[in-house]
The first five atom37 places (N, CA, C, CB, O) and aatype in JSON, in Angstrom:
{
  "aatype": [12, 0, 15, 5, 15, 1, 1, 14, 15, 10, 15, 10, 14, 15, 15, 15, 7, 15, 7, 2, 6, 7, 9, 10, 0, 1, 19, 15, 2, 15, 9, 15, 5, 15, 15, 9, 19, 8, 5, 7, 12, 15, 19, 0, 0, 7, 16, 0, 13, 19, 0, 11, 11, 10, 10, 1, 15, 16, 7, 11, 0, 0, 17, 9, 0, 7, 16, 16, 13, 10, 19, 10, 19, 19, 14, 10, 9, 9, 6, 12, 3, 1, 6, 5, 5, 12, 2, 6, 10, 6, 12, 5, 5, 0, 15, 10, 10, 7, 16, 14, 16, 9, 15, 14, 8, 5, 19, 9, 9, 9, 0, 16, 1, 13, 8, 7, 13, 4, 7, 0, 13, 15, 12, 5, 12, 9, 6, 10, 3, 10],
  "atom_mask": [
    [1, 1, 1, 1, 1],
    [1, 1, 1, 1, 1],
    [1, 1, 1, 1, 1],
    [1, 1, 1, 1, 1],
    [1, 1, 1, 1, 1],
    [1, 1, 1, 1, 1],
    [1, 1, 1, 1, 1],
    [1, 1, 1, 1, 1],
    [1, 1, 1, 1, 1],
    [1, 1, 1, 1, 1],
    [1, 1, 1, 1, 1],
    [1, 1, 1, 1, 1],
    [1, 1, 1, 1, 1],
    [1, 1, 1, 1, 1],
    [1, 1, 1, 1, 1],
    [1, 1, 1, 1, 1],
    [1, 1, 1, 0, 1],
    [1, 1, 1, 1, 1],
    [1, 1, 1, 0, 1],
    [1, 1, 1, 1, 1],
    [1, 1, 1, 1, 1],
    [1, 1, 1, 0, 1],
    [1, 1, 1, 1, 1],
    [1, 1, 1, 1, 1],
    [1, 1, 1, 1, 1],
    [1, 1, 1, 1, 1],
    [1, 1, 1, 1, 1],
    [1, 1, 1, 1, 1],
    [1, 1, 1, 1, 1],
    [1, 1, 1, 1, 1],
    [1, 1, 1, 1, 1],
    [1, 1, 1, 1, 1],
    [1, 1, 1, 1, 1],
    [1, 1, 1, 1, 1],
    [1, 1, 1, 1, 1],
    [1, 1, 1, 1, 1],
    [1, 1, 1, 1, 1],
    [1, 1, 1, 1, 1],
    [1, 1, 1, 1, 1],
    [1, 1, 1, 0, 1],
    [1, 1, 1, 1, 1],
    [1, 1, 1, 1, 1],
    [1, 1, 1, 1, 1],
    [1, 1, 1, 1, 1],
    [1, 1, 1, 1, 1],
    [1, 1, 1, 0, 1],
    [1, 1, 1, 1, 1],
    [1, 1, 1, 1, 1],
    [1, 1, 1, 1, 1],
    [1, 1, 1, 1, 1],
    [1, 1, 1, 1, 1],
    [1, 1, 1, 1, 1],
    [1, 1, 1, 1, 1],
    [1, 1, 1, 1, 1],
    [1, 1, 1, 1, 1],
    [1, 1, 1, 1, 1],
    [1, 1, 1, 1, 1],
    [1, 1, 1, 1, 1],
    [1, 1, 1, 0, 1],
    [1, 1, 1, 1, 1],
    [1, 1, 1, 1, 1],
    [1, 1, 1, 1, 1],
    [1, 1, 1, 1, 1],
    [1, 1, 1, 1, 1],
    [1, 1, 1, 1, 1],
    [1, 1, 1, 0, 1],
    [1, 1, 1, 1, 1],
    [1, 1, 1, 1, 1],
    [1, 1, 1, 1, 1],
    [1, 1, 1, 1, 1],
    [1, 1, 1, 1, 1],
    [1, 1, 1, 1, 1],
    [1, 1, 1, 1, 1],
    [1, 1, 1, 1, 1],
    [1, 1, 1, 1, 1],
    [1, 1, 1, 1, 1],
    [1, 1, 1, 1, 1],
    [1, 1, 1, 1, 1],
    [1, 1, 1, 1, 1],
    [1, 1, 1, 1, 1],
    [1, 1, 1, 1, 1],
    [1, 1, 1, 1, 1],
    [1, 1, 1, 1, 1],
    [1, 1, 1, 1, 1],
    [1, 1, 1, 1, 1],
    [1, 1, 1, 1, 1],
    [1, 1, 1, 1, 1],
    [1, 1, 1, 1, 1],
    [1, 1, 1, 1, 1],
    [1, 1, 1, 1, 1],
    [1, 1, 1, 1, 1],
    [1, 1, 1, 1, 1],
    [1, 1, 1, 1, 1],
    [1, 1, 1, 1, 1],
    [1, 1, 1, 1, 1],
    [1, 1, 1, 1, 1],
    [1, 1, 1, 1, 1],
    [1, 1, 1, 0, 1],
    [1, 1, 1, 1, 1],
    [1, 1, 1, 1, 1],
    [1, 1, 1, 1, 1],
    [1, 1, 1, 1, 1],
    [1, 1, 1, 1, 1],
    [1, 1, 1, 1, 1],
    [1, 1, 1, 1, 1],
    [1, 1, 1, 1, 1],
    [1, 1, 1, 1, 1],
    [1, 1, 1, 1, 1],
    [1, 1, 1, 1, 1],
    [1, 1, 1, 1, 1],
    [1, 1, 1, 1, 1],
    [1, 1, 1, 1, 1],
    [1, 1, 1, 1, 1],
    [1, 1, 1, 1, 1],
    [1, 1, 1, 1, 1],
    [1, 1, 1, 0, 1],
    [1, 1, 1, 1, 1],
    [1, 1, 1, 1, 1],
    [1, 1, 1, 0, 1],
    [1, 1, 1, 1, 1],
    [1, 1, 1, 1, 1],
    [1, 1, 1, 1, 1],
    [1, 1, 1, 1, 1],
    [1, 1, 1, 1, 1],
    [1, 1, 1, 1, 1],
    [1, 1, 1, 1, 1],
    [1, 1, 1, 1, 1],
    [1, 1, 1, 1, 1],
    [1, 1, 1, 1, 1],
    [1, 1, 1, 1, 1]
  ],
  "atom_positions": [
    [[0.81, -1.13, 0.04], [-0.03, 0.09, 0.0], [1.05, 1.2, 0.0], [-1.13, 0.21, 1.28], [0.62, 2.33, 0.19]],
    [[2.04, 1.09, -0.12], [2.83, 2.2, -0.17], [2.66, 2.81, -1.54], [4.24, 1.86, 0.15], [2.96, 4.0, -1.67]],
    [[2.2, 2.12, -2.58], [2.05, 2.8, -3.8], [0.94, 3.79, -3.91], [1.9, 1.87, -4.78], [0.88, 4.54, -4.88]],
    [[0.05, 3.82, -2.92], [-0.86, 4.5, -2.94], [-0.83, 6.08, -2.23], [-1.7, 3.65, -2.49], [-1.85, 6.58, -1.75]],
    [[0.32, 6.69, -2.25], [0.57, 7.56, -1.85], [-0.36, 8.83, -2.46], [1.82, 7.48, -1.96], [-0.71, 8.88, -3.64]],
    [[-0.69, 9.86, -1.47], [-1.7, 10.87, -1.72], [-0.85, 12.02, -2.52], [-2.42, 11.43, -0.25], [0.29, 12.4, -2.25]],
    [[-1.52, 12.39, -3.38], [-0.88, 13.61, -4.14], [-1.74, 14.84, -3.8], [-0.83, 13.38, -5.83], [-2.96, 14.74, -3.81]],
    [[-1.15, 15.97, -3.52], [-2.12, 16.96, -3.49], [-2.75, 17.36, -4.87], [-1.52, 18.09, -2.87], [-2.09, 17.34, -5.91]],
    [[-4.0, 17.7, -4.84], [-4.89, 18.11, -5.84], [-5.0, 19.45, -6.04], [-6.07, 17.67, -5.63], [-5.01, 20.13, -5.0]],
    [[-5.09, 20.12, -7.23], [-5.41, 21.31, -7.51], [-6.66, 21.36, -8.02], [-4.58, 21.85, -8.24], [-7.06, 20.58, -8.88]],
    [[-7.52, 22.54, -7.39], [-8.89, 22.61, -8.06], [-9.05, 24.13, -8.37], [-10.18, 22.02, -7.07], [-8.5, 24.94, -7.62]],
    [[-9.79, 24.54, -9.47], [-10.09, 25.82, -9.81], [-11.17, 26.36, -8.92], [-10.45, 25.88, -11.2], [-12.17, 25.69, -8.69]],
    [[-10.98, 27.65, -8.38], [-12.01, 28.15, -7.69], [-13.33, 28.03, -8.36], [-11.73, 29.45, -7.39], [-13.37, 28.17, -9.58]],
    [[-14.5, 27.75, -7.65], [-15.71, 27.94, -8.18], [-16.45, 29.12, -8.45], [-16.32, 27.37, -7.58], [-16.29, 30.07, -7.69]],
    [[-17.29, 29.22, -9.46], [-17.95, 30.57, -9.58], [-19.09, 30.62, -8.92], [-18.24, 30.97, -10.88], [-19.78, 31.61, -9.14]],
    [[-19.48, 29.81, -8.15], [-20.74, 29.86, -7.45], [-20.68, 30.9, -6.24], [-21.1, 28.42, -6.94], [-21.69, 31.0, -5.54]],
    [[-19.71, 31.58, -5.97], [-19.7, 32.71, -4.96], [-19.58, 32.05, -3.54], [0.0, 0.0, 0.0], [-19.92, 32.66, -2.53]],
    [[-19.08, 30.74, -3.52], [-18.89, 30.25, -2.09], [-17.74, 31.05, -1.57], [-18.59, 28.65, -1.98], [-17.26, 32.04, -2.13]],
    [[-17.33, 30.48, -0.39], [-16.03, 30.92, 0.28], [-14.65, 30.69, -0.18], [0.0, 0.0, 0.0], [-13.61, 31.21, 0.23]],
    [[-14.88, 29.7, -1.25], [-13.61, 29.2, -1.93], [-12.88, 30.13, -2.95], [-13.95, 27.96, -2.67], [-11.84, 29.71, -3.43]],
    [[-13.36, 31.4, -3.32], [-12.82, 32.21, -4.18], [-11.59, 32.77, -3.67], [-13.71, 33.15, -4.55], [-11.41, 32.89, -2.46]],
    [[-10.6, 33.17, -4.67], [-9.31, 33.62, -4.41], [-9.44, 35.03, -3.94], [0.0, 0.0, 0.0], [-10.52, 35.62, -3.93]],
    [[-8.17, 35.63, -3.51], [-8.12, 36.9, -2.84], [-8.33, 37.9, -3.98], [-6.74, 37.13, -2.03], [-9.02, 38.9, -3.75]],
    [[-7.85, 37.73, -5.07], [-7.81, 38.55, -6.28], [-9.33, 38.58, -6.79], [-6.74, 37.93, -7.41], [-9.77, 39.66, -7.2]],
    [[-9.96, 37.69, -6.79], [-11.51, 37.52, -7.28], [-12.35, 38.13, -6.14], [-12.0, 35.82, -7.54], [-13.4, 38.69, -6.45]],
    [[-12.01, 38.07, -5.01], [-12.76, 38.79, -3.98], [-12.61, 40.3, -3.98], [-12.36, 38.3, -2.68], [-13.5, 41.13, -3.75]],
    [[-11.4, 40.51, -4.25], [-11.01, 42.19, -4.42], [-11.68, 42.82, -5.62], [-9.31, 42.46, -4.67], [-12.16, 43.95, -5.62]],
    [[-11.66, 42.09, -6.51], [-12.11, 42.49, -7.74], [-13.58, 42.8, -7.65], [-11.8, 41.48, -8.75], [-14.05, 43.89, -7.98]],
    [[-14.23, 41.86, -7.23], [-15.78, 41.8, -7.0], [-16.23, 43.05, -5.84], [-16.22, 40.1, -6.36], [-17.19, 43.8, -5.98]],
    [[-15.5, 43.05, -4.94], [-15.87, 44.06, -4.1], [-15.66, 45.4, -4.5], [-15.3, 43.89, -2.99], [-16.42, 46.28, -4.09]],
    [[-14.49, 45.7, -5.45], [-14.26, 47.04, -6.12], [-15.28, 47.15, -7.22], [-12.77, 47.19, -6.71], [-15.5, 48.33, -7.5]],
    [[-15.82, 46.45, -7.79], [-16.71, 46.43, -9.22], [-18.23, 46.61, -8.44], [-16.52, 44.66, -10.35], [-19.2, 46.97, -9.1]],
    [[-18.32, 46.35, -7.17], [-19.68, 46.69, -6.76], [-19.56, 47.78, -5.61], [-20.48, 45.34, -6.26], [-20.35, 47.92, -4.67]],
    [[-18.65, 48.38, -5.81], [-18.46, 49.69, -5.05], [-19.46, 50.87, -5.51], [-16.95, 50.18, -5.26], [-19.81, 50.94, -6.68]],
    [[-19.8, 51.58, -4.75], [-20.53, 52.87, -4.99], [-19.86, 53.82, -5.82], [-20.81, 53.54, -3.75], [-20.35, 54.42, -6.78]],
    [[-18.56, 53.91, -5.31], [-17.82, 54.9, -6.01], [-17.38, 54.49, -7.45], [-16.64, 55.24, -5.19], [-17.11, 55.33, -8.31]],
    [[-17.32, 53.16, -7.66], [-17.24, 52.85, -9.04], [-18.31, 52.91, -9.82], [-16.8, 51.73, -9.21], [-18.11, 53.17, -11.0]],
    [[-19.55, 52.7, -9.41], [-20.8, 53.05, -9.88], [-21.1, 54.59, -10.23], [-21.7, 52.59, -8.91], [-21.73, 54.95, -11.23]],
    [[-20.5, 55.55, -9.13], [-20.7, 56.89, -9.32], [-19.7, 57.42, -10.44], [-20.54, 57.61, -7.98], [-19.97, 58.38, -11.16]],
    [[-18.51, 56.69, -10.48], [-17.49, 57.03, -11.71], [-18.05, 56.63, -13.06], [0.0, 0.0, 0.0], [-17.82, 57.28, -14.07]],
    [[-18.78, 55.58, -13.04], [-19.23, 55.04, -14.42], [-20.24, 56.18, -14.81], [-19.98, 53.4, -14.37], [-20.25, 56.8, -15.87]],
    [[-21.09, 56.34, -13.75], [-22.2, 57.32, -14.19], [-21.82, 58.69, -14.59], [-23.15, 57.5, -13.12], [-22.55, 59.22, -15.43]],
    [[-20.65, 59.46, -14.09], [-20.18, 60.44, -14.38], [-19.6, 60.35, -15.8], [-19.39, 60.74, -13.42], [-19.77, 61.26, -16.61]],
    [[-19.01, 59.38, -16.04], [-18.29, 58.9, -17.32], [-19.33, 58.89, -18.5], [-17.66, 57.37, -17.12], [-19.06, 59.42, -19.57]],
    [[-20.38, 58.35, -18.28], [-21.68, 58.33, -19.2], [-22.16, 59.71, -19.42], [-22.9, 57.48, -18.57], [-22.43, 60.15, -20.54]],
    [[-22.25, 60.3, -18.46], [-22.82, 61.63, -18.51], [-21.94, 62.7, -19.13], [0.0, 0.0, 0.0], [-22.42, 63.67, -19.72]],
    [[-20.59, 62.47, -18.96], [-19.8, 63.17, -19.62], [-19.65, 63.06, -21.09], [-18.8, 63.02, -19.1], [-19.5, 64.05, -21.81]],
    [[-19.69, 61.67, -21.58], [-19.88, 61.34, -22.92], [-20.96, 61.76, -23.63], [-19.86, 60.17, -23.04], [-20.83, 62.09, -24.81]],
    [[-22.14, 61.78, -22.98], [-23.41, 62.41, -23.53], [-23.22, 63.93, -23.78], [-24.61, 62.19, -22.51], [-23.42, 64.45, -24.88]],
    [[-22.78, 64.64, -22.59], [-22.69, 65.95, -23.07], [-21.55, 66.35, -24.08], [-22.6, 66.75, -21.95], [-21.62, 67.41, -24.71]],
    [[-20.62, 65.56, -24.21], [-19.62, 65.65, -25.26], [-20.23, 65.79, -26.62], [-18.74, 64.47, -25.25], [-20.16, 66.72, -27.41]],
    [[-20.9, 64.53, -26.7], [-21.58, 64.1, -27.86], [-22.57, 65.31, -28.46], [-22.41, 62.78, -27.47], [-22.52, 65.67, -29.64]],
    [[-23.4, 65.84, -27.53], [-24.2, 66.95, -27.72], [-23.4, 68.31, -28.14], [-24.98, 67.12, -26.46], [-23.8, 69.01, -29.07]],
    [[-22.33, 68.61, -27.45], [-21.68, 69.47, -27.69], [-20.94, 69.49, -29.09], [-21.01, 69.52, -26.72], [-20.85, 70.53, -29.73]],
    [[-20.46, 68.38, -29.5], [-19.94, 68.16, -30.93], [-21.06, 68.28, -31.91], [-19.26, 66.73, -31.12], [-20.89, 68.86, -32.98]],
    [[-22.11, 67.78, -31.59], [-23.47, 68.13, -32.66], [-23.77, 69.58, -32.81], [-24.96, 67.47, -32.11], [-23.97, 70.04, -33.93]],
    [[-23.81, 70.25, -31.84], [-24.36, 71.7, -31.59], [-23.07, 72.44, -32.5], [-24.49, 72.23, -29.62], [-23.32, 73.2, -33.44]],
    [[-21.69, 72.1, -32.1], [-20.74, 72.89, -32.64], [-20.62, 72.5, -34.16], [-19.45, 72.75, -31.86], [-20.12, 73.32, -34.93]],
    [[-20.97, 71.5, -34.53], [-21.05, 71.06, -36.09], [-22.22, 71.99, -36.73], [0.0, 0.0, 0.0], [-22.07, 72.64, -37.77]],
    [[-23.41, 71.92, -35.94], [-24.45, 72.75, -36.47], [-23.89, 74.17, -36.72], [-25.65, 72.79, -35.5], [-23.93, 74.68, -37.84]],
    [[-23.36, 74.8, -35.6], [-22.94, 76.18, -35.66], [-21.91, 76.35, -36.69], [-22.43, 76.65, -34.34], [-21.99, 77.38, -37.36]],
    [[-20.94, 75.52, -36.93], [-20.11, 75.81, -37.86], [-20.77, 75.58, -39.43], [-18.89, 74.98, -37.54], [-20.26, 76.09, -40.42]],
    [[-21.77, 74.88, -39.47], [-22.4, 74.73, -40.86], [-23.2, 76.05, -41.03], [-23.42, 73.34, -41.01], [-23.24, 76.64, -42.11]],
    [[-23.77, 76.45, -40.03], [-24.5, 78.0, -40.17], [-23.7, 79.15, -40.43], [-25.21, 78.43, -38.9], [-24.03, 80.08, -41.17]],
    [[-22.5, 79.03, -39.71], [-21.56, 80.27, -39.89], [-20.86, 79.96, -41.27], [-20.37, 80.47, -38.56], [-20.53, 80.97, -41.89]],
    [[-20.58, 78.77, -41.87], [-20.04, 78.61, -43.3], [-20.89, 79.02, -44.29], [0.0, 0.0, 0.0], [-20.45, 79.63, -45.26]],
    [[-22.32, 78.69, -44.16], [-23.22, 79.03, -45.34], [-23.45, 80.4, -45.13], [-24.58, 78.2, -45.45], [-23.58, 81.08, -46.15]],
    [[-23.54, 80.95, -44.04], [-23.59, 82.49, -44.03], [-22.69, 83.21, -44.63], [-23.57, 82.98, -42.87], [-22.89, 84.18, -45.35]],
    [[-21.45, 82.63, -44.25], [-20.15, 83.42, -45.0], [-20.23, 83.29, -46.51], [-18.62, 82.76, -44.54], [-19.98, 84.22, -47.29]],
    [[-20.6, 82.07, -46.87], [-20.72, 82.03, -48.44], [-21.61, 82.74, -49.16], [-20.97, 80.84, -48.88], [-21.4, 83.12, -50.31]],
    [[-22.88, 82.99, -48.39], [-24.11, 83.76, -48.95], [-23.81, 85.26, -48.92], [-25.46, 83.47, -48.07], [-24.13, 85.95, -49.89]],
    [[-23.18, 85.82, -47.78], [-23.34, 87.08, -47.71], [-21.77, 87.8, -47.92], [-24.1, 87.37, -46.34], [-21.69, 88.93, -48.42]],
    [[-20.64, 87.11, -47.53], [-19.44, 87.56, -47.4], [-18.8, 87.5, -48.91], [-18.71, 86.74, -46.3], [-18.48, 88.53, -49.52]],
    [[-18.67, 86.32, -49.39], [-18.02, 85.96, -50.62], [-18.47, 86.95, -51.61], [-18.34, 84.52, -51.07], [-17.64, 87.65, -52.18]],
    [[-19.93, 87.1, -51.88], [-20.4, 88.13, -53.15], [-19.73, 89.34, -52.65], [-22.24, 88.43, -53.4], [-19.06, 89.84, -53.55]],
    [[-19.65, 90.03, -51.47], [-19.15, 91.26, -51.23], [-17.57, 91.43, -51.39], [-19.59, 91.6, -49.92], [-17.06, 92.54, -51.59]],
    [[-16.81, 90.19, -51.27], [-15.4, 90.32, -51.5], [-15.17, 90.37, -53.08], [-14.61, 89.09, -50.79], [-14.31, 91.05, -53.63]],
    [[-16.23, 89.41, -53.84], [-16.05, 89.44, -55.56], [-16.24, 90.83, -55.93], [-17.24, 88.48, -56.49], [-15.44, 91.35, -56.71]],
    [[-17.28, 91.53, -55.43], [-17.78, 92.95, -55.6], [-16.6, 93.95, -55.49], [-18.89, 93.29, -54.49], [-16.19, 94.62, -56.43]],
    [[-16.18, 93.96, -54.4], [-14.9, 94.81, -53.89], [-13.78, 94.49, -54.86], [-14.4, 94.42, -52.28], [-13.16, 95.42, -55.36]],
    [[-13.5, 93.32, -55.14], [-12.39, 93.08, -56.12], [-12.71, 93.54, -57.52], [-12.06, 91.6, -56.19], [-11.86, 94.08, -58.23]],
    [[-13.86, 93.34, -57.87], [-14.34, 93.79, -59.35], [-14.38, 95.4, -59.34], [-15.99, 93.13, -59.76], [-14.11, 96.0, -60.38]],
    [[-14.72, 96.09, -58.19], [-14.72, 97.59, -58.23], [-13.17, 97.99, -58.25], [-15.55, 98.25, -56.89], [-12.81, 98.95, -58.93]],
    [[-12.3, 97.29, -57.53], [-10.89, 97.74, -57.48], [-10.21, 97.47, -58.94], [-10.07, 96.91, -56.26], [-9.23, 98.08, -59.37]],
    [[-10.88, 96.49, -59.59], [-10.28, 96.2, -61.03], [-10.63, 97.44, -61.89], [-10.93, 94.77, -61.76], [-9.8, 97.91, -62.67]],
    [[-11.82, 97.93, -61.74], [-12.42, 98.68, -62.55], [-11.56, 100.03, -62.43], [-13.92, 98.73, -62.21], [-11.11, 100.65, -63.4]],
    [[-11.38, 100.41, -60.96], [-10.67, 101.71, -60.7], [-9.25, 101.61, -61.17], [-10.68, 102.1, -59.18], [-8.69, 102.65, -61.54]],
    [[-8.58, 100.39, -61.2], [-7.22, 100.46, -61.83], [-7.21, 100.68, -63.38], [-6.46, 99.15, -61.52], [-6.38, 101.38, -63.97]],
    [[-8.3, 99.97, -64.0], [-8.52, 100.07, -65.53], [-8.65, 101.67, -65.88], [-9.99, 99.19, -66.01], [-7.97, 102.23, -66.74]],
    [[-9.66, 102.32, -65.02], [-9.76, 103.67, -65.16], [-8.5, 104.43, -65.07], [-10.63, 104.11, -64.24], [-8.2, 105.18, -66.01]],
    [[-7.72, 104.32, -64.03], [-6.47, 105.02, -63.74], [-5.58, 104.86, -65.16], [-5.68, 104.33, -62.33], [-5.07, 105.84, -65.7]],
    [[-5.46, 103.59, -65.64], [-4.34, 103.01, -66.73], [-5.09, 103.69, -67.83], [-4.1, 101.11, -66.93], [-4.32, 104.19, -68.65]],
    [[-6.29, 103.85, -68.1], [-6.7, 104.36, -69.52], [-6.61, 105.91, -69.03], [-8.4, 103.77, -70.2], [-6.13, 106.55, -69.97]],
    [[-6.82, 106.58, -68.17], [-6.61, 108.02, -68.03], [-5.04, 108.39, -68.1], [-7.24, 108.51, -66.64], [-4.73, 109.47, -68.6]],
    [[-4.07, 107.54, -67.64], [-2.78, 107.61, -67.81], [-2.46, 107.65, -69.28], [-2.17, 106.56, -67.14], [-1.82, 108.6, -69.73]],
    [[-2.85, 106.75, -69.97], [-2.8, 106.65, -71.36], [-3.26, 107.93, -72.46], [-3.63, 105.5, -71.57], [-2.63, 108.38, -73.41]],
    [[-4.51, 108.29, -71.96], [-4.99, 109.57, -72.63], [-4.2, 110.76, -72.2], [-6.47, 109.85, -72.32], [-4.17, 111.8, -72.86]],
    [[-3.6, 110.58, -71.16], [-2.97, 112.08, -70.53], [-4.03, 112.98, -69.99], [0.0, 0.0, 0.0], [-3.97, 114.19, -70.24]],
    [[-5.08, 112.44, -69.21], [-5.93, 113.11, -68.48], [-5.25, 112.98, -66.93], [-7.45, 112.51, -68.7], [-4.66, 111.96, -66.58]],
    [[-5.4, 114.03, -66.17], [-4.96, 113.88, -64.67], [-5.53, 112.96, -63.93], [-5.14, 114.99, -63.93], [-6.75, 113.05, -63.87]],
    [[-4.96, 112.0, -63.29], [-5.35, 111.1, -62.59], [-5.91, 111.57, -61.31], [-4.41, 110.27, -62.49], [-5.47, 112.6, -60.82]],
    [[-6.79, 110.92, -60.77], [-7.55, 111.41, -59.4], [-7.17, 110.35, -58.43], [-9.31, 111.52, -59.52], [-7.26, 109.16, -58.72]],
    [[-6.79, 110.74, -57.36], [-6.35, 109.87, -56.31], [-7.67, 109.55, -55.5], [-5.18, 110.57, -55.39], [-8.59, 110.35, -55.61]],
    [[-7.83, 108.47, -54.72], [-9.05, 108.05, -53.89], [-9.26, 109.09, -53.08], [-8.92, 106.77, -53.05], [-10.45, 109.2, -52.76]],
    [[-8.43, 110.02, -52.56], [-8.49, 111.0, -51.39], [-8.78, 112.31, -51.85], [-7.21, 111.07, -50.6], [-8.7, 113.29, -51.1]],
    [[-9.22, 112.4, -53.38], [-9.62, 113.63, -53.98], [-11.24, 113.63, -54.35], [-8.7, 113.84, -55.28], [-11.84, 112.6, -54.68]],
    [[-11.77, 114.74, -54.25], [-13.06, 114.67, -54.56], [-13.24, 115.82, -55.53], [-13.95, 114.71, -53.32], [-12.88, 116.92, -55.1]],
    [[-13.75, 115.77, -56.84], [-14.13, 116.79, -57.71], [-15.65, 117.0, -57.68], [-13.66, 116.49, -59.08], [-16.5, 116.14, -57.86]],
    [[-15.82, 118.25, -57.44], [-17.25, 118.61, -57.48], [-17.24, 119.61, -58.72], [-17.85, 119.31, -56.01], [-16.37, 120.46, -58.91]],
    [[-18.33, 119.38, -59.51], [-18.7, 120.09, -60.86], [-19.91, 120.73, -60.36], [-18.97, 119.1, -62.25], [-20.84, 120.03, -59.96]],
    [[-20.0, 122.14, -60.36], [-21.12, 122.99, -60.12], [-21.38, 123.68, -61.45], [-20.85, 124.0, -58.95], [-20.48, 123.97, -62.24]],
    [[-22.83, 123.95, -61.67], [-23.37, 124.5, -62.74], [-24.15, 125.52, -62.38], [-24.01, 123.65, -63.46], [-24.84, 125.35, -61.38]],
    [[-24.22, 126.57, -62.97], [-25.12, 127.82, -62.62], [-25.94, 127.94, -63.68], [-24.41, 129.17, -62.38], [-25.75, 127.24, -64.67]],
    [[-26.94, 128.82, -63.63], [-27.94, 129.18, -64.78], [-27.75, 130.55, -64.68], [-29.56, 128.71, -64.65], [-28.13, 131.09, -63.64]],
    [[-27.23, 131.23, -65.55], [-27.26, 132.88, -65.6], [-28.35, 133.38, -66.2], [-26.13, 133.52, -66.34], [-28.44, 133.28, -67.42]],
    [[-29.38, 134.03, -65.41], [-30.39, 134.76, -65.87], [-30.98, 134.5, -67.01], [0.0, 0.0, 0.0], [-31.12, 133.34, -67.4]],
    [[-31.39, 135.51, -67.66], [-32.58, 135.52, -68.9], [-31.59, 135.03, -70.2], [-33.45, 137.41, -69.23], [-32.2, 134.71, -71.22]],
    [[-30.5, 134.97, -70.23], [-29.9, 134.59, -71.41], [-29.78, 133.1, -71.56], [-28.62, 135.2, -71.51], [-29.57, 132.62, -72.67]],
    [[-29.91, 132.36, -70.54], [-29.87, 130.97, -70.53], [-28.77, 130.25, -70.7], [0.0, 0.0, 0.0], [-28.81, 129.1, -71.15]],
    [[-27.67, 130.88, -70.33], [-26.31, 130.48, -70.39], [-25.85, 129.66, -69.09], [-25.45, 131.75, -70.59], [-26.19, 130.01, -67.96]],
    [[-25.12, 128.63, -69.32], [-24.78, 127.7, -68.06], [-23.3, 128.0, -67.99], [-25.12, 125.93, -68.25], [-22.67, 128.26, -69.01]],
    [[-22.75, 127.98, -66.82], [-21.22, 127.96, -66.46], [-20.97, 126.92, -65.62], [-20.7, 129.22, -65.79], [-21.71, 126.56, -64.7]],
    [[-19.8, 126.38, -65.95], [-19.47, 125.13, -64.92], [-18.17, 125.41, -64.46], [-19.49, 123.58, -65.58], [-17.22, 125.9, -65.07]],
    [[-18.25, 125.03, -63.29], [-16.85, 125.39, -62.29], [-16.38, 123.94, -61.57], [-17.31, 126.68, -60.83], [-17.19, 123.34, -60.88]],
    [[-15.27, 123.51, -61.74], [-14.87, 122.59, -61.04], [-13.9, 122.87, -59.76], [-14.36, 121.82, -61.92], [-12.97, 123.68, -59.73]],
    [[-14.29, 122.06, -58.77], [-13.72, 122.47, -57.53], [-13.03, 121.09, -56.99], [-14.89, 123.13, -56.5], [-13.72, 120.09, -56.76]],
    [[-11.59, 121.11, -56.81], [-11.04, 120.0, -56.37], [-10.62, 120.05, -54.89], [-9.99, 119.7, -57.21], [-9.91, 120.97, -54.49]],
    [[-11.12, 118.96, -53.99], [-10.84, 119.1, -52.84], [-9.95, 117.74, -52.24], [-12.14, 119.41, -52.22], [-10.4, 116.61, -52.43]],
    [[-8.67, 117.95, -51.52], [-7.95, 117.12, -51.14], [-8.56, 116.59, -49.49], [-6.54, 117.76, -51.29], [-8.91, 117.37, -48.61]],
    [[-8.57, 115.39, -49.4], [-9.24, 115.03, -48.07], [-7.92, 114.12, -47.53], [-10.92, 114.08, -48.24], [-7.95, 113.57, -46.43]]
  ]
}
């Protein structure tokens, strides 16, 4: 009977929740069932919800700002560029024709007067530097 020596046997912890659980399993269960963990998970879920709503509203605001810019500001920029090109063309033509150029800070006022019964008009040009 000497051949029947007893060997120690290894057994896995049962998942039935009896007292045979290992230390790591018990600590893990106590931590996951803690109220602090539940509060942390609740805060994380709330933060994710707020971030998602903020991202959606930011996207909507960016869409509104972008379309408003395209509808209102881009035509204004195009028109201002067109006006500047026309002014440059007029200044170029005036310099080719030999007429005096007018700087953007000068204002020319042409005044007309009617002279009495004879029906004559006289014109007077007044140049103001601003």
